[in-house]
A tleap script that builds the chain and sets N, CA, C and O, in Angstrom:
source leaprc.protein.ff14SB
mol = sequence {
  NMET ALA LYS THR SER ALA ALA PRO ALA LEU
  SER SER PHE ALA VAL MET GLY THR ARG VAL
  GLN LYS ILE ILE ASN GLY THR ASN ALA GLN
  LYS SER LYS SER ALA LEU ILE PHE LYS LEU
  PRO GLN GLU SER ASP ASP ASP TRP GLY ASN
  LEU LEU GLU GLU ILE ALA GLU ASN ASP ASN
  VAL THR LEU ALA HIE ARG ASP ASP GLY GLY
  VAL GLN LEU PHE TRP THR VAL PRO LYS GLU
  CASP
}
set mol.1.N position { 33.954 -21.293 13.522 }
set mol.1.CA position { 33.723 -20.040 13.789 }
set mol.1.C position { 32.658 -20.078 13.164 }
set mol.1.O position { 32.723 -19.942 11.942 }
set mol.2.N position { 31.197 -20.296 13.878 }
set mol.2.CA position { 30.062 -19.882 13.189 }
set mol.2.C position { 29.863 -18.999 12.039 }
set mol.2.O position { 30.486 -17.981 11.736 }
set mol.3.N position { 28.589 -19.747 11.281 }
set mol.3.CA position { 28.893 -17.845 10.321 }
set mol.3.C position { 26.565 -17.671 10.273 }
set mol.3.O position { 25.621 -18.456 10.179 }
set mol.4.N position { 26.741 -16.301 10.396 }
set mol.4.CA position { 25.828 -15.565 10.916 }
set mol.4.C position { 25.239 -15.183 9.030 }
set mol.4.O position { 25.964 -14.867 8.086 }
set mol.5.N position { 23.741 -15.367 9.041 }
set mol.5.CA position { 23.705 -14.974 7.609 }
set mol.5.C position { 22.619 -13.675 8.346 }
set mol.5.O position { 21.891 -13.839 9.325 }
set mol.6.N position { 22.789 -12.371 7.523 }
set mol.6.CA position { 21.704 -11.258 7.837 }
set mol.6.C position { 20.992 -11.892 6.581 }
set mol.6.O position { 21.280 -12.627 5.637 }
set mol.7.N position { 19.943 -11.232 7.066 }
set mol.7.CA position { 18.546 -10.915 6.078 }
set mol.7.C position { 18.930 -9.808 5.334 }
set mol.7.O position { 19.654 -8.869 5.666 }
set mol.8.N position { 18.302 -10.055 4.185 }
set mol.8.CA position { 18.834 -8.830 3.185 }
set mol.8.C position { 17.962 -7.794 3.795 }
set mol.8.O position { 16.945 -8.046 4.440 }
set mol.9.N position { 18.480 -6.490 3.519 }
set mol.9.CA position { 17.739 -5.630 3.914 }
set mol.9.C position { 16.795 -5.259 2.858 }
set mol.9.O position { 17.184 -5.270 1.690 }
set mol.10.N position { 15.491 -4.903 3.176 }
set mol.10.CA position { 14.339 -4.766 2.458 }
set mol.10.C position { 14.182 -3.006 1.577 }
set mol.10.O position { 14.568 -1.954 2.086 }
set mol.11.N position { 13.666 -3.114 0.495 }
set mol.11.CA position { 14.120 -1.693 -0.127 }
set mol.11.C position { 12.943 -0.684 0.450 }
set mol.11.O position { 11.848 -1.020 0.902 }
set mol.12.N position { 13.364 0.354 0.337 }
set mol.12.CA position { 12.474 1.402 1.023 }
set mol.12.C position { 11.030 1.414 0.077 }
set mol.12.O position { 10.027 1.984 0.507 }
set mol.13.N position { 11.043 0.714 -1.269 }
set mol.13.CA position { 9.613 0.813 -1.423 }
set mol.13.C position { 8.802 -0.594 -0.861 }
set mol.13.O position { 7.577 -0.707 -0.811 }
set mol.14.N position { 10.008 -1.854 -0.365 }
set mol.14.CA position { 9.230 -2.761 -0.160 }
set mol.14.C position { 8.546 -2.760 1.233 }
set mol.14.O position { 7.480 -3.208 1.655 }
set mol.15.N position { 9.798 -1.939 1.890 }
set mol.15.CA position { 9.064 -1.035 3.129 }
set mol.15.C position { 7.752 -0.449 3.066 }
set mol.15.O position { 6.736 -0.928 3.570 }
set mol.16.N position { 7.838 0.539 2.462 }
set mol.16.CA position { 6.467 1.232 2.100 }
set mol.16.C position { 5.381 0.526 1.714 }
set mol.16.O position { 4.191 0.721 1.961 }
set mol.17.N position { 6.084 -0.581 0.881 }
set mol.17.CA position { 4.911 -2.018 0.610 }
set mol.17.C position { 3.950 -2.247 1.334 }
set mol.17.O position { 2.725 -2.125 1.342 }
set mol.18.N position { 5.484 -2.928 2.489 }
set mol.18.CA position { 4.457 -3.737 3.704 }
set mol.18.C position { 3.885 -2.620 4.420 }
set mol.18.O position { 2.671 -2.809 4.490 }
set mol.19.N position { 4.099 -1.931 4.779 }
set mol.19.CA position { 3.121 -1.082 5.707 }
set mol.19.C position { 1.840 -0.405 5.085 }
set mol.19.O position { 0.786 -0.405 5.721 }
set mol.20.N position { 1.938 0.176 3.829 }
set mol.20.CA position { 0.322 0.154 2.715 }
set mol.20.C position { -0.285 -0.916 3.340 }
set mol.20.O position { -1.090 -0.821 4.266 }
set mol.21.N position { 0.220 -2.231 2.678 }
set mol.21.CA position { -0.567 -3.794 2.990 }
set mol.21.C position { -1.180 -3.853 3.811 }
set mol.21.O position { -2.342 -4.254 3.880 }
set mol.22.N position { -0.281 -3.330 4.860 }
set mol.22.CA position { -1.244 -3.673 6.589 }
set mol.22.C position { -2.079 -2.835 6.555 }
set mol.22.O position { -3.230 -3.233 6.738 }
set mol.23.N position { -1.901 -1.603 6.354 }
set mol.23.CA position { -3.500 -0.965 5.778 }
set mol.23.C position { -4.628 -1.400 5.788 }
set mol.23.O position { -5.575 -1.684 6.522 }
set mol.24.N position { -4.179 -1.372 4.474 }
set mol.24.CA position { -5.052 -2.153 3.515 }
set mol.24.C position { -6.175 -3.567 3.932 }
set mol.24.O position { -7.366 -3.651 3.632 }
set mol.25.N position { -5.221 -4.717 4.814 }
set mol.25.CA position { -5.717 -5.780 5.204 }
set mol.25.C position { -5.768 -5.942 6.810 }
set mol.25.O position { -5.546 -6.904 7.546 }
set mol.26.N position { -6.199 -4.444 7.079 }
set mol.26.CA position { -6.425 -4.054 8.212 }
set mol.26.C position { -8.423 -4.449 8.829 }
set mol.26.O position { -9.115 -3.830 8.022 }
set mol.27.N position { -9.021 -4.915 9.483 }
set mol.27.CA position { -10.016 -5.247 9.979 }
set mol.27.C position { -10.956 -4.303 9.465 }
set mol.27.O position { -11.881 -4.796 8.820 }
set mol.28.N position { -10.937 -2.980 9.608 }
set mol.28.CA position { -12.038 -2.194 9.620 }
set mol.28.C position { -11.789 -1.450 8.035 }
set mol.28.O position { -12.570 -0.659 7.506 }
set mol.29.N position { -10.381 -1.982 7.414 }
set mol.29.CA position { -10.639 -1.017 5.960 }
set mol.29.C position { -11.237 -2.622 4.804 }
set mol.29.O position { -11.762 -2.567 3.692 }
set mol.30.N position { -10.902 -3.809 5.591 }
set mol.30.CA position { -11.561 -5.097 4.819 }
set mol.30.C position { -13.614 -4.915 5.167 }
set mol.30.O position { -14.547 -5.477 4.594 }
set mol.31.N position { -13.614 -4.395 5.756 }
set mol.31.CA position { -15.339 -4.404 6.732 }
set mol.31.C position { -15.819 -3.592 5.567 }
set mol.31.O position { -16.614 -3.880 4.672 }
set mol.32.N position { -14.776 -1.943 5.933 }
set mol.32.CA position { -15.624 -0.760 4.694 }
set mol.32.C position { -15.434 -1.443 2.631 }
set mol.32.O position { -16.006 -1.126 1.589 }
set mol.33.N position { -14.554 -2.246 2.916 }
set mol.33.CA position { -13.566 -2.463 1.520 }
set mol.33.C position { -12.825 -0.551 1.381 }
set mol.33.O position { -12.830 -0.273 0.182 }
set mol.34.N position { -12.377 0.419 2.054 }
set mol.34.CA position { -11.710 1.617 1.735 }
set mol.34.C position { -10.603 1.219 2.589 }
set mol.34.O position { -10.709 0.259 3.353 }
set mol.35.N position { -9.546 1.915 2.492 }
set mol.35.CA position { -8.463 2.579 3.321 }
set mol.35.C position { -7.758 3.826 2.771 }
set mol.35.O position { -7.475 3.942 1.579 }
set mol.36.N position { -7.452 4.879 3.832 }
set mol.36.CA position { -7.384 5.973 3.306 }
set mol.36.C position { -5.535 5.836 3.620 }
set mol.36.O position { -5.374 5.818 4.840 }
set mol.37.N position { -4.483 5.762 3.038 }
set mol.37.CA position { -3.333 5.937 3.084 }
set mol.37.C position { -2.415 7.431 2.765 }
set mol.37.O position { -2.970 8.257 2.040 }
set mol.38.N position { -0.977 7.762 3.330 }
set mol.38.CA position { -0.808 9.067 3.463 }
set mol.38.C position { 0.919 8.133 2.811 }
set mol.38.O position { 1.361 7.017 3.083 }
set mol.39.N position { 1.353 9.026 2.082 }
set mol.39.CA position { 2.648 9.311 1.887 }
set mol.39.C position { 3.594 9.863 3.795 }
set mol.39.O position { 3.363 10.800 4.559 }
set mol.40.N position { 4.393 8.965 3.839 }
set mol.40.CA position { 5.311 9.583 5.381 }
set mol.40.C position { 6.546 10.282 4.910 }
set mol.40.O position { 7.170 10.024 3.881 }
set mol.41.N position { 6.796 11.131 5.732 }
set mol.41.CA position { 8.049 12.216 5.276 }
set mol.41.C position { 9.565 11.731 4.237 }
set mol.41.O position { 10.184 12.209 3.286 }
set mol.42.N position { 9.651 10.332 5.248 }
set mol.42.CA position { 10.875 9.901 4.937 }
set mol.42.C position { 11.045 8.741 3.818 }
set mol.42.O position { 12.037 8.079 3.511 }
set mol.43.N position { 9.048 8.733 3.068 }
set mol.43.CA position { 9.363 7.820 1.752 }
set mol.43.C position { 9.676 8.967 0.886 }
set mol.43.O position { 9.586 10.191 0.982 }
set mol.44.N position { 10.195 7.876 -0.252 }
set mol.44.CA position { 10.911 8.759 -1.757 }
set mol.44.C position { 8.993 8.781 -2.539 }
set mol.44.O position { 8.023 8.023 -2.562 }
set mol.45.N position { 9.337 10.052 -3.017 }
set mol.45.CA position { 8.140 10.428 -4.311 }
set mol.45.C position { 8.163 9.134 -4.813 }
set mol.45.O position { 7.406 8.179 -4.638 }
set mol.46.N position { 9.312 9.301 -5.560 }
set mol.46.CA position { 9.394 8.177 -6.563 }
set mol.46.C position { 8.803 6.723 -6.368 }
set mol.46.O position { 8.322 6.312 -7.424 }
set mol.47.N position { 8.672 5.588 -5.042 }
set mol.47.CA position { 8.555 4.844 -4.639 }
set mol.47.C position { 6.921 5.282 -4.679 }
set mol.47.O position { 6.212 4.596 -5.416 }
set mol.48.N position { 6.191 6.550 -3.818 }
set mol.48.CA position { 5.038 6.461 -3.104 }
set mol.48.C position { 4.443 6.670 -4.576 }
set mol.48.O position { 3.365 6.076 -4.577 }
set mol.49.N position { 4.783 7.554 -6.482 }
set mol.49.CA position { 4.055 7.217 -7.085 }
set mol.49.C position { 3.822 5.838 -8.006 }
set mol.49.O position { 2.976 5.499 -8.834 }
set mol.50.N position { 5.219 5.113 -7.329 }
set mol.50.CA position { 5.429 3.682 -8.207 }
set mol.50.C position { 3.917 3.121 -7.609 }
set mol.50.O position { 2.913 2.945 -8.300 }
set mol.51.N position { 4.038 2.891 -6.138 }
set mol.51.CA position { 2.922 2.410 -5.647 }
set mol.51.C position { 1.628 2.352 -6.231 }
set mol.51.O position { 0.904 1.491 -6.732 }
set mol.52.N position { 1.577 3.979 -5.909 }
set mol.52.CA position { 0.464 4.028 -6.481 }
set mol.52.C position { -0.024 3.891 -7.683 }
set mol.52.O position { -1.192 4.181 -7.942 }
set mol.53.N position { 0.740 3.472 -8.478 }
set mol.53.CA position { 0.568 2.939 -10.152 }
set mol.53.C position { 0.316 1.559 -9.889 }
set mol.53.O position { -0.718 0.995 -10.247 }
set mol.54.N position { 1.342 0.953 -9.206 }
set mol.54.CA position { 0.692 -0.163 -8.880 }
set mol.54.C position { -0.482 -0.932 -8.555 }
set mol.54.O position { -0.664 -2.060 -9.012 }
set mol.55.N position { -1.462 -0.221 -7.603 }
set mol.55.CA position { -2.354 -0.335 -6.474 }
set mol.55.C position { -3.296 0.099 -7.686 }
set mol.55.O position { -4.126 -0.770 -7.955 }
set mol.56.N position { -3.386 1.747 -8.826 }
set mol.56.CA position { -4.450 1.367 -9.760 }
set mol.56.C position { -4.560 0.459 -10.560 }
set mol.56.O position { -5.675 0.094 -10.933 }
set mol.57.N position { -2.847 -0.402 -11.229 }
set mol.57.CA position { -3.435 -1.313 -12.280 }
set mol.57.C position { -4.322 -2.495 -11.842 }
set mol.57.O position { -4.681 -3.282 -12.718 }
set mol.58.N position { -4.764 -2.722 -10.376 }
set mol.58.CA position { -6.133 -3.904 -10.199 }
set mol.58.C position { -7.141 -3.684 -10.270 }
set mol.58.O position { -7.572 -2.774 -9.563 }
set mol.59.N position { -7.676 -4.112 -10.798 }
set mol.59.CA position { -9.060 -4.133 -11.547 }
set mol.59.C position { -9.936 -4.096 -10.001 }
set mol.59.O position { -9.608 -4.743 -9.007 }
set mol.60.N position { -11.092 -3.186 -10.104 }
set mol.60.CA position { -12.139 -3.325 -9.326 }
set mol.60.C position { -11.433 -2.498 -7.354 }
set mol.60.O position { -11.725 -3.004 -6.270 }
set mol.61.N position { -10.592 -1.291 -7.535 }
set mol.61.CA position { -9.495 -0.647 -7.259 }
set mol.61.C position { -9.887 1.153 -7.975 }
set mol.61.O position { -9.525 1.628 -9.052 }
set mol.62.N position { -10.591 1.680 -7.058 }
set mol.62.CA position { -10.876 3.233 -7.203 }
set mol.62.C position { -9.522 3.546 -6.743 }
set mol.62.O position { -9.126 2.596 -6.068 }
set mol.63.N position { -8.397 4.731 -6.842 }
set mol.63.CA position { -7.877 5.842 -5.919 }
set mol.63.C position { -8.522 7.408 -6.233 }
set mol.63.O position { -8.555 7.886 -7.366 }
set mol.64.N position { -9.070 8.168 -4.896 }
set mol.64.CA position { -9.362 9.609 -5.050 }
set mol.64.C position { -7.891 10.195 -4.370 }
set mol.64.O position { -7.346 9.600 -3.441 }
set mol.65.N position { -7.420 11.262 -4.886 }
set mol.65.CA position { -6.401 11.892 -4.176 }
set mol.65.C position { -7.229 13.006 -3.691 }
set mol.65.O position { -8.062 13.680 -4.297 }
set mol.66.N position { -6.781 13.063 -2.326 }
set mol.66.CA position { -7.109 14.165 -1.037 }
set mol.66.C position { -6.340 15.267 -1.305 }
set mol.66.O position { -5.233 15.241 -1.844 }
set mol.67.N position { -7.005 16.351 -0.879 }
set mol.67.CA position { -6.608 18.183 -0.700 }
set mol.67.C position { -5.458 17.601 0.742 }
set mol.67.O position { -4.805 18.486 1.296 }
set mol.68.N position { -5.351 16.599 1.083 }
set mol.68.CA position { -4.638 16.667 2.334 }
set mol.68.C position { -3.658 16.334 2.411 }
set mol.68.O position { -3.046 16.539 3.459 }
set mol.69.N position { -2.870 15.462 1.010 }
set mol.69.CA position { -2.597 14.765 0.667 }
set mol.69.C position { -2.723 13.075 0.398 }
set mol.69.O position { -2.237 12.319 -0.444 }
set mol.70.N position { -3.555 12.911 1.463 }
set mol.70.CA position { -3.871 11.184 1.484 }
set mol.70.C position { -4.843 10.889 0.083 }
set mol.70.O position { -5.423 11.601 -0.737 }
set mol.71.N position { -4.747 10.085 0.207 }
set mol.71.CA position { -5.112 8.792 -1.328 }
set mol.71.C position { -6.337 7.657 -0.499 }
set mol.71.O position { -6.247 6.795 0.375 }
set mol.72.N position { -7.193 8.093 -1.135 }
set mol.72.CA position { -8.287 7.011 -0.593 }
set mol.72.C position { -8.476 6.185 -1.575 }
set mol.72.O position { -8.623 6.502 -2.755 }
set mol.73.N position { -8.477 4.982 -1.073 }
set mol.73.CA position { -8.981 3.579 -1.745 }
set mol.73.C position { -9.883 2.996 -1.229 }
set mol.73.O position { -10.080 2.605 -0.079 }
set mol.74.N position { -10.786 2.922 -2.716 }
set mol.74.CA position { -12.065 1.785 -2.560 }
set mol.74.C position { -11.810 1.023 -3.279 }
set mol.74.O position { -11.232 1.406 -4.297 }
set mol.75.N position { -12.108 -0.431 -3.119 }
set mol.75.CA position { -12.213 -1.599 -3.716 }
set mol.75.C position { -13.899 -2.741 -4.151 }
set mol.75.O position { -14.819 -2.748 -3.333 }
set mol.76.N position { -13.949 -3.133 -4.777 }
set mol.76.CA position { -15.231 -3.855 -4.655 }
set mol.76.C position { -14.651 -5.277 -4.638 }
set mol.76.O position { -13.441 -5.345 -4.854 }
set mol.77.N position { -15.503 -6.753 -4.355 }
set mol.77.CA position { -15.071 -8.009 -4.550 }
set mol.77.C position { -15.705 -8.237 -5.228 }
set mol.77.O position { -16.835 -7.862 -4.914 }
set mol.78.N position { -15.618 -9.045 -6.774 }
set mol.78.CA position { -16.359 -9.182 -7.686 }
set mol.78.C position { -16.973 -11.177 -7.379 }
set mol.78.O position { -16.603 -12.279 -6.972 }
set mol.79.N position { -18.014 -10.481 -7.906 }
set mol.79.CA position { -18.747 -12.126 -7.234 }
set mol.79.C position { -18.913 -13.393 -7.929 }
set mol.79.O position { -19.262 -13.469 -9.107 }
set mol.80.N position { -18.660 -14.375 -7.186 }
set mol.80.CA position { -18.218 -15.526 -7.995 }
set mol.80.C position { -19.232 -16.205 -8.472 }
set mol.80.O position { -20.292 -16.550 -7.949 }
set mol.81.N position { -18.566 -16.445 -10.077 }
set mol.81.CA position { -19.889 -16.876 -10.995 }
set mol.81.C position { -20.537 -18.142 -10.409 }
set mol.81.O position { -21.534 -18.629 -10.942 }
savepdb mol mol.pdb
quit
């Protein structure tokens, strides 16, 4: 009998993090060093808050909360010495 190993399901936080990471790593976002992200209706408010906290902890990153519910991320890349 063959064993089948199912990959462990990602948490809702991990799924959301992967989605936002793809936006941030997109070509246009990398060129402009900015990205606009939104919480999807099916995503948890707690997960969204935790994700924004984690992003805000990074040096050289600014979060701007917009009236439409989006969050604009801006970042700078420090110059190497």
